[in-house]
N, C-alpha and C positions, 0 to 999 in steps of 0.2 A: 512425472518426476517421482511421485510416491510409489506407483507400480514399480518402476524400476528400483527403488530402495527396497521394496519388499522382495522383488525377484532376486536382487543381489544379497539379500541377507542383511542389509544395513539397517532395518527397521522391522519392527513387529506390525502386525496388521492393525491393532488399536492406534498405535502411533501414526500409521499411515492414513487412518480415518480422519483422525484429528488434523493432520496435516492438509489433508484434501479439502476438509471443511474451511480450514484457514485460507486456502488458496481461493476457494470460491467466494468467500467473504471478502477478501483482498481485491478480486477481480471487479465485485461490484462497487466496492468503495472507490476504487481508481476510475472506473467508468464514470460514476457520479462526479467525482472530483474533476477530472479533465474535462468532462462535459460543462461543468459549471465555470471552469476557467474560460473556455471558449465562449460560453454565453455572457460572461462578465466583460470580456475584453473584445470580442468580435473577431478575434484571430486565433489561428491554431498554435501560434509560437509559444503562447504562456502554457498551454497544456503540454506541448512538446517540450519545453524546458523543464517543466515540473516532472515530466517522465524521465528525462535525462537525470535529473537531480535524484529522483527516487531510485533509479537503477544504480546510480553512483553510490549511494548510501547503502542500499541493499547488498552491493557486490563488495564494499570495502569494510563494512562494519561487521566483524565476525568476533565471536568469543569461543575460546578454546575451553572445553571442559575436561574433567578427569578422564572421559572416555575418548577425548581427542576430536570430538565432532561438534558442530554447531547446532545443538539439538533445539534451541529456542529461537532460531533465526525467524521463522515464520511469524512467531508471536511479537518479535520486535518490529518486524516490518509491518504487520497488521496495525500494531498500536501506534507506530509513527504515522501511518498513513490516516488513521483515525484522527490523530493530532492535526495533520495537514488539512484534512477534509473540514474539520472544525474551524480552522483559520480561513479557508475558503468560504465557508458558510457564513461566518462572522463578517468578513469583508463584502460578500453579497447582500447581507441584511443592512449594513451601513451604507452601501451604495443605494439601495432601494429607499432607504429613509432620507438620504441627502437628496435624492432626485425628487422625491416627493414634495420637499420642502421649497424646492426652487420652481 
C-alpha cells in the first residue's frame, strides 16, 4: 500500500517509511491479540469477531484534513489496537488469577 502511495505520488518516502513501520507494528499487535483471544476462549470465533470489528472501525472511522486525505489513519488504528490488546491482556491476567484461586 505504501509503495503504491509513493508510486502514485500521494506520499513522500519519509511518510511511506513511517506508514510501513506502523503497518508492521500493527500486524504484530493484531497477531498477538487474536492469538490471545483464541488461547483465552479455545475457539476461533472470538478472534474472527475481533478481526471483523477491527476492520469495521478501520474502514468507517476517517478524518478529512485540509489536504483532503486521512493522513493519520494508521496512527489511530495502531493506537486503537494497542488499547484493544491491553484489554485482552487484562482479561487474560484476570482469568489466570481467578483460575488459580479455584
